[in-house]
C-alpha positions as CSV (number, residue, x, y, z in Angstrom):
1,M,9.9,-2.6,-10.1
2,R,10.7,1.1,-9.7
3,I,9.7,1.0,-6.0
4,V,11.9,-2.1,-5.5
5,F,14.8,-0.3,-7.1
6,V,14.5,2.8,-5.0
7,T,14.1,0.7,-1.9
8,L,17.3,-1.2,-2.8
9,I,19.2,2.0,-3.3
10,T,18.0,3.3,0.0
11,I,19.1,0.2,1.8
12,I,22.6,0.3,0.2
13,L,23.1,4.0,1.0
14,S,21.9,3.5,4.6
15,N,24.6,0.9,5.1
16,I,27.4,3.1,3.9
17,S,29.2,4.9,6.7
18,A,29.7,8.6,5.7
19,P,33.0,10.4,6.4
20,G,33.2,11.5,10.0
21,Q,30.7,8.9,11.3
22,T,31.6,6.2,13.8
23,F,29.3,3.9,15.9
24,N,29.3,3.3,19.6
25,S,28.6,0.0,21.3
26,S,24.8,0.6,21.1
27,G,25.0,1.2,17.4
28,R,24.3,5.0,17.6
29,I,26.1,7.2,15.2
30,I,28.8,9.4,16.7
31,D,29.5,12.5,14.5
32,D,33.0,14.0,14.9
33,G,31.9,17.1,13.0
34,R,33.2,16.1,9.5
35,F,29.8,14.6,8.5
36,A,28.0,17.9,9.3
37,A,30.7,19.9,7.6
38,A,30.7,17.9,4.4
39,T,28.3,18.8,1.7
40,K,27.2,15.3,0.9
41,Q,24.7,15.9,-2.0
42,V,24.3,18.4,-4.8
43,N,20.8,19.2,-3.5
44,Q,22.4,20.0,-0.1
45,F,24.8,22.4,-1.8
46,F,21.7,24.3,-3.1
47,R,20.2,24.4,0.4
48,R,23.4,25.6,2.0
49,F,24.1,28.2,-0.6
50,N,20.7,29.6,-0.1
51,A,20.5,29.0,3.7
52,E,17.6,26.6,3.6
53,E,18.8,24.1,6.2
54,S,20.4,24.3,9.7
55,K,24.2,24.1,10.2
56,E,23.9,20.5,11.3
57,G,21.9,19.7,8.2
58,D,19.1,18.1,10.3
59,V,16.5,20.9,9.9
60,R,15.0,22.2,6.7
61,Y,14.0,25.8,6.4
62,Y,11.1,27.0,4.3
63,P,9.6,30.4,3.3
64,G,8.2,31.9,6.5
65,D,10.8,30.3,8.8
66,D,13.0,32.8,10.7
67,K,16.2,31.3,9.4
68,Y,15.1,30.9,5.8
69,H,17.6,32.7,3.6
70,D,19.2,34.2,6.8
71,L,22.0,36.5,5.8
72,A,24.5,35.5,8.5
73,L,23.8,31.8,8.0
74,R,24.3,32.2,4.2
75,K,27.7,33.8,4.7
76,S,28.9,31.1,7.1
77,F,27.6,28.4,4.8
78,I,29.1,29.8,1.6
79,N,32.5,30.2,3.3
80,I,32.7,26.4,3.7
81,L,31.5,25.7,0.1
82,F,34.9,26.3,-1.5
83,D,37.6,23.8,-2.3
84,N,40.3,25.3,-0.1
85,E,42.9,22.6,-0.8
86,T,43.4,22.3,-4.6
87,S,41.5,25.0,-6.4
88,G,43.7,28.1,-5.9
89,I,40.7,30.5,-5.7
90,S,42.0,33.7,-4.0
91,N,40.5,34.9,-0.8
92,D,39.8,38.3,-2.3
93,L,37.8,36.7,-5.1
94,K,35.8,34.6,-2.6
95,R,35.1,37.6,-0.5
96,E,33.9,39.6,-3.5
97,F,31.6,36.7,-4.6
98,I,30.2,36.2,-1.1
99,G,29.5,39.9,-0.8
100,H,27.8,39.9,-4.2
101,V,25.4,37.0,-3.6
102,T,24.6,38.1,0.0
103,S,24.0,41.7,-0.8
104,E,21.3,43.2,1.5
105,V,20.0,45.2,-1.5
106,Y,20.0,42.4,-4.2
107,P,20.8,39.0,-2.7
108,Q,21.2,36.2,-5.3
109,Y,20.3,32.5,-5.0
110,I,20.7,29.4,-7.0
111,N,17.6,27.6,-8.2
112,F,17.5,23.9,-9.1
113,H,14.9,24.5,-11.7
114,G,16.2,27.9,-12.8
115,G,18.2,26.8,-15.8
116,D,21.7,28.2,-16.6
117,W,23.4,25.2,-15.0
118,F,24.3,21.8,-16.4
119,A,26.2,18.6,-15.7
120,E,29.4,17.4,-17.3
121,L,30.0,13.6,-17.1
122,N,33.3,11.9,-17.9
123,T,32.2,8.5,-19.0
124,V,33.7,5.4,-20.6
125,F,32.1,3.6,-23.6
126,T,33.3,0.8,-25.8
127,Y,33.6,2.0,-29.4
128,N,34.2,-0.7,-32.0
129,G,35.5,-3.0,-29.3
130,K,37.9,-0.4,-27.7
131,R,37.3,1.5,-24.4
132,Q,37.1,5.2,-25.1
133,D,36.5,8.3,-22.9
134,V,33.3,10.2,-23.8
135,V,32.2,13.5,-22.2
136,L,28.4,14.0,-21.9
137,F,26.6,17.2,-21.1
138,L,23.2,16.9,-19.4
139,K,20.6,19.5,-18.5
140,L,17.3,19.6,-16.8
141,Q,14.1,20.1,-18.7
142,P,10.4,20.1,-17.7
143,Q,8.7,16.7,-18.0
144,G,5.0,16.3,-17.2
145,L,4.6,17.7,-13.7
146,G,8.3,17.4,-12.9
147,Y,11.7,17.5,-14.5
148,E,14.1,15.2,-16.2
149,W,17.8,15.1,-17.0
150,V,18.5,14.9,-20.8
151,I,21.7,14.5,-22.8
152,D,22.2,17.9,-24.4
153,N,25.7,17.5,-26.0
154,V,28.6,15.1,-26.4
155,N,32.3,15.5,-26.9
156,F,34.0,12.4,-28.4
157,P,37.4,12.8,-30.1
158,P,36.8,10.1,-32.8
159,F,33.8,12.1,-33.9
160,T,35.5,15.5,-33.9
161,A,38.5,14.0,-35.8
162,V,36.3,12.9,-38.6
163,F,34.8,16.4,-39.1
164,D,37.9,18.5,-39.8
165,K,36.7,21.1,-42.4
166,P,39.6,22.6,-44.4
167,K,40.0,26.3,-44.5
168,G,41.3,28.8,-47.0
169,D,43.1,27.5,-50.1
170,E,43.0,23.9,-48.8
171,K,39.2,23.9,-49.0
172,K,37.7,22.2,-52.1
173,F,34.6,23.8,-53.5
174,L,31.8,23.3,-56.0
175,H,32.2,25.7,-59.0
176,P,29.5,28.4,-59.1
177,L,28.5,27.2,-62.5
178,S,27.9,23.6,-61.3
179,H,24.2,24.0,-61.8
180,E,24.7,24.3,-65.6
181,L,26.2,20.8,-65.5
182,G,23.3,19.4,-63.5
183,F,25.7,19.2,-60.6
184,M,27.3,16.1,-62.2
185,N,30.6,17.3,-60.7
186,L,29.3,16.4,-57.3
187,R,30.1,12.8,-57.8
188,K,33.8,13.5,-58.5
189,A,33.9,16.0,-55.6
190,I,32.6,13.5,-53.0
191,V,34.4,10.4,-54.4
192,D,37.8,12.2,-54.7
193,N,37.7,14.4,-51.6
194,P,37.9,12.5,-48.3
195,K,36.5,15.6,-46.6
196,P,33.0,16.1,-47.9
197,E,32.4,18.6,-45.1
198,S,34.2,21.0,-47.4
199,Y,30.9,21.5,-49.3
200,T,28.9,22.6,-46.2
201,P,28.0,26.2,-45.4
202,D,30.2,28.6,-43.4
203,G,29.5,28.1,-39.8
204,F,28.7,24.4,-40.2
205,Q,28.6,22.5,-36.9
206,P,28.3,18.7,-36.9
207,D,25.5,17.3,-34.8
208,Y,27.6,15.0,-32.6
209,L,24.7,14.1,-30.4
210,T,22.7,12.6,-33.3
211,L,25.8,10.7,-34.4
212,F,26.3,9.5,-30.8
213,L,22.8,8.1,-30.7
214,F,23.2,6.6,-34.1
215,E,26.3,4.7,-33.1
216,I,24.5,3.5,-29.9
217,K,21.5,2.3,-31.8
218,N,23.8,0.4,-34.2
219,K,25.6,-1.2,-31.2
220,R,29.0,0.1,-32.2
221,L,29.0,2.4,-29.1
222,K,28.3,0.7,-25.7
223,F,28.1,2.3,-22.3
224,E,30.5,1.1,-19.6
225,T,30.6,3.5,-16.6
226,V,30.6,7.1,-15.3
227,K,34.0,8.1,-14.0
228,D,33.2,11.5,-12.5
229,T,30.7,14.4,-12.6
230,K,30.9,18.1,-12.2
231,F,28.5,21.0,-12.7
232,H,28.7,24.4,-14.4
233,F,26.7,27.3,-13.0
234,F,25.9,30.6,-14.7
235,Q,22.9,31.5,-12.6
236,I,24.7,34.2,-10.6
237,D,24.7,37.5,-12.5
238,K,28.2,38.2,-13.9
239,W,29.7,35.1,-12.2
240,Y,30.6,31.5,-13.2
241,F,31.5,28.7,-10.9
242,E,32.2,25.0,-11.2
243,L,31.0,22.5,-8.7
244,G,33.0,19.3,-8.1
245,Q,33.0,16.4,-5.7
246,F,36.0,15.9,-3.4
247,N,36.3,12.7,-1.4
248,R,39.2,13.1,1.0
249,P,40.0,13.2,4.8
250,G,39.2,16.3,6.8
251,F,36.4,18.8,6.8
252,N,36.9,20.4,3.4
253,T,35.1,17.6,1.5
254,G,32.0,16.8,-0.5
255,W,30.5,19.0,-3.2
256,L,32.5,22.2,-3.3
257,I,33.2,25.2,-5.6
258,A,36.3,24.1,-7.6
259,N,36.5,27.1,-9.9
260,L,35.2,30.7,-9.7
261,M,35.3,33.5,-12.3
262,K,34.0,37.0,-12.5
263,L,32.5,37.5,-15.9
264,E,32.9,40.5,-18.3
265,E,31.0,41.0,-21.5
266,G,31.5,38.0,-23.8
267,D,33.2,35.8,-21.2
268,K,30.3,33.4,-20.9
269,E,30.5,32.4,-24.5
270,I,34.3,32.0,-24.2
271,I,33.9,29.7,-21.2
272,L,31.1,27.7,-22.9
273,N,33.3,27.2,-26.0
274,Y,36.1,26.0,-23.7
275,I,33.8,23.6,-21.8
276,Y,32.3,22.1,-25.0
277,D,35.7,22.2,-26.8
278,R,34.3,24.3,-29.6
279,D,36.4,26.4,-32.0
């Protein structure tokens, strides 16, 4: 069944004309340049960033090949791996980043299995009969002799709205002498207080992923579709970039760097909190 599925996908993909491709009367593909310029797959982004394929994309380079990780090739590739139409990344920042990763002394590469990068999926689920947007975060982990994508986190407003722990004087608490009463006041506290999270420790973080799986298993949350995907990279020392997919006319298309930031001490945690929508 798996072989049939993979074969079917291959047939479907082979019949989709990529941007920049036309066909002559004999059925041969005519490439106007856009196809070669576009970074069509995430894996190709890795290869181009590291200079592990030819400019045309038809030759792979491996350790020992003359062009493998070639400095000039890397610079020319990385120059076309930015979204130049909508991102607003300054040329100065691009030049600094390219100079950093292509340093002759300490060049830096991205590694598919190297960790410190993850996927963000904007999806649609039906929750209690209503279509809702759900953000899923996936990461790679070792599995047997290979790797697998796993759901690592979830952001779903109906979940976060439920867990709204009060602060300061608004927070209810269990009296420090409650133990002398056998904690019988716990019943009143939970029944009368609509926010039982008030009685959790400082720093309490709800486990939304477990709740997400619980709702799926109880058939209250049903998957519909994936709307779009992007990737967050922290592999380059002191830098962060976001990888997004751009389907549009022209040469600046495909998987491109949509956001780029130079990191100072503590910036990584700030960005992660923003991505995960954490307080």
